[in-house]
N, C-alpha and C positions, 0 to 999 in steps of 0.2 A: 590143697592145704600147703602152707608155707612151712619149711623146715629151717632150723638155724643155719645150717651149712649153705643154704641158698641166699643168705643175706649178704650184705656188703662187709661184714666183719672179716678182718684179715685180708681184705682185698684193696687194691688201689682204686680210689673213687674220685670221679670228677667233681670239681667244685661248681655246683649249680647255684647261681645267685639270683635267679628269677623264680618266683613262687611256683612250686611243683608239689602238690599233695601226693602224687604217686610215689614219692620217695619213701613214704612211711611203709614199714614192713612189719605187719602183725604176725605173731606166732601163736598158734593155739596153746592154751594152757593145759588142755585135757591130757595129753600123752604123759607128761611128767607127773600130773596129779594121779593118774591111774597107777603109775610106777610106785608112787608113795602110798597107795591105798586110800586115796581121798575120794575118788569117784566123781561122777558127773555133777553131783550136788555137794559142794564143800560143807564141812561141819563148822566152818569159821566164817566170820565177817571181816571186813577190812578194806584196805585200799593201798595202792602204790602211790606214794607222794613223791613227785618229781619237782626239782628246781632247775630252771634254766637261767644261767648267769650270762649268756652271750646272745641275747635276743636283740635284734636291730632291724629297722626297716627305714624307708624313706617317706617323708610326708609328700604332699602333692607338689611342693616346690622343689623336691629333690634333696631336702635337708635330712641327714640321718637322725633317727630317733633311737633311743635305747630304753630297755626296761628289763627288770627281772620278772620271771614268770613262775608261778606255782601251779602245778597240775595235780589233780586228784583223780586217779583211775581206779574205779571200784574193782575189787577182786572178783566180783561176780561177772565181770566182762569175760567173754570167752577167749579173748586174746590179750597177750601182753604186746607191747610195742618194742621192737628191738632197738637198743639205745643208739647205735651208730646211725640207723635210718632216721631216728628222731633228730639227731644232730644235723644230718644232711638236709632234712626237711626244714629245720629252723634256719639253716644257712640260706635256704632259697628265698627267705624274706629280705635278705640283706640289700638287694638292689631293686626291690619291688615297692611301688608307691601305694600307700593306703591313705584314706582320708583322715583317719585318726586312730588312737589306740583302741577305741571300741570296735572298729572294723577288724583290726588285727586279732583282738580277743575272740570275736565271733568266728573268724576264719579258723583260728586254732581249735576252738571248741568243736566246730563242725567236723574238721578233718580228723582230729585225734579220736573223737567219738566214733566216727565211721570205721576207723581202723580197729579200735578196741572191740567193737561189736560186729565186725564184718562176719557175715555168715549166720548171724543169730536171727531167730524168728522175731524176737522182741528186743529192739535196740533201746539203749538209754544214752546218757551223756556223761562226759567227764567234766570235772570242775576246772575252771581256768581263772586265775587271778593275775592281773598284771600290776606290777609295782613300778611306778614311774620314778625318775631320779629324785624328785622332791621328797620321796619316802625312803630313800636308801638309808639314811642315817637312823631310821627307826627299826632296822633289821637287827634283831637280837642274835647273840651267840650264847648258847647254853649247852651244858653237858647233860646227858641222860641222867635222870634222878634215880637213886636206889643205892643199895649196898654193893660195893664193887667186889666182884669175885677175884679180880686181879691181885688183891691183897694176899691171896693164898699162895704159899710156896709149894707148888705141886710139881711132880715129875710128869712130863708130857712125852709120850712115846708113840701116840697114834696120830696120823696125819691124813687119814681118810675117815669119813663119818662113821663113828662107832657108837651107835645108840645103846649098846650093852653097857657103856660107861654110866648111863643114867640109872640111878636107883632112888628110892624114896622109902621113908619109914611109915609103914601102913598100920602099925599097932600102937601108935601114939596119937595125941591130939593133933588135929590139922592146924596148919598155920597159914598166914597170909604174908607174902614177902614180895619185895621188888628187888631184883638182882640185875647187875649190869656188868658188862665186860667190854673193853676196847680191843680185845685180842681176836676178834672175828676176822678171818681172812679166807677168801675162796678165790677161785680163778674163773675167768670167762669160759663159758661152755664151749665156744668155738676157737678162740685164739689162745687160750691158756694164760693170758695176761692176768696179773694179780688184781684183785678187788679187795679193798680194805674197808672195814666197817666196825661199828660199835653196836651192841645189842642190849636191849632191855627186856627182861623176862619178869612178868608180874603174874602171880598165881595164888590161888587158895586151894588147899587140899593137903594131902600127905606131904610132910617136909621132904624136900629134895636134897639129896646129898650135894653140898656145894662144890666139893673138890671134884666129884665125878662130873658135875655140870660144867665146870670150867674146862676140864680135860675134854669133854665132849665138844664144846665150842671150838677149842683149839684143833680138834680132829678134822675140821673143815679146811685146814690150811692148804692142802694139796688137791682139794675137790673142785672139779669143773662143773659149774652150774650157774645159771643166771641168779641175780640177787633175789628176785621174787621166789624162785624155786628153793633157794637155800633157806629162806625164812619159813616157807611152808614145810620144808623137811624138818626144821628144828621144831616147829609147832607140833607136827604129827608125831615125832619121836617122843617128845615130852608128854604129849597127851596120851599116847599109847602105853608108855612104860611107867610113867609116874602117876597117871590117873588123877590129875587135879580136877577139882570141881569147876574152877574157872582158870582160864589161861589167856595171856596176851603176850605176843612176841612182836617186838618193834626193833627194826635195825635201821641205822643210818650209815650209808656207804659214802666214802669220799667221792668227789666228782671226777668224771672223765669227760674230756671234750666239752667242758662247760655245763655238764649235766650231772646231778646226783639223783639217786633212786633210793627211796626209803620205804620199804614194805612194812605194813602194819597188819597183823592178823590177830583176831580175838575170838574167843568162844562165845561171847555174849555181846549183845548190842551195846555200844557206847560211842561217845563222840570221838571222831578222828582227832589225833593229837595235832596241835599247831605245828606247822612246818618251820621249825626253828633249827638252824644249822648248828652243828657242833664246831669246836675250834678247828678240827682237822678238815672240815669241809670248806 
């Protein structure tokens, strides 16, 4: 079983420019989920939406080709893929010849699916979509929709996850709200380097105290955890303490090394949101 400290994070890495699927480094999700009280069968649905902005390869005549890539990794997969290994893997396409974009897409889907489901009895696949240069000008930039919690003038004194800041009104009529914040920040689990994000929380149920929710989001500021783990922690803390009937948590993190990761977790089946970047991404 792979552990985060065994990855290439925080280490000097050779630049491999010939295709090498072994560079992908899957990390089991289960240990962190058990720590959060999730268990082997999560109570949520969702996916990790990745965007690769630095994908390139050679055609059969040696001419460089470029594309953007969107990846959808279901949260049911037993492993997440460590992001630096993902970047190193994508770099390995740079001087490798492929017949066309379809071959590149198929190779990406096969390799990342194998890593995400490595060790599982029943494997599935990830979604891979390549966007060629003629479609670049159709890529939208949009902010997360909802009522901004950042409008609130609150005092913030907690900078490690403090779920006790979350409260809800249980003796009044339930509400349905969509709340957003651009103040999510956490740190890489291994290197401690900052990760910046925005978060959208949609719920139905007892009304959540908005000031406490914003203070809770800010409390991740010095917390070391991967993006996917932070979003699952936020989901579980709100679900446990505020007891909504429905809950969706969606975060969009700024890119690192040409990659962004955008975890989406929901208590009920629904369509995955379109992978549209925010201005900071």
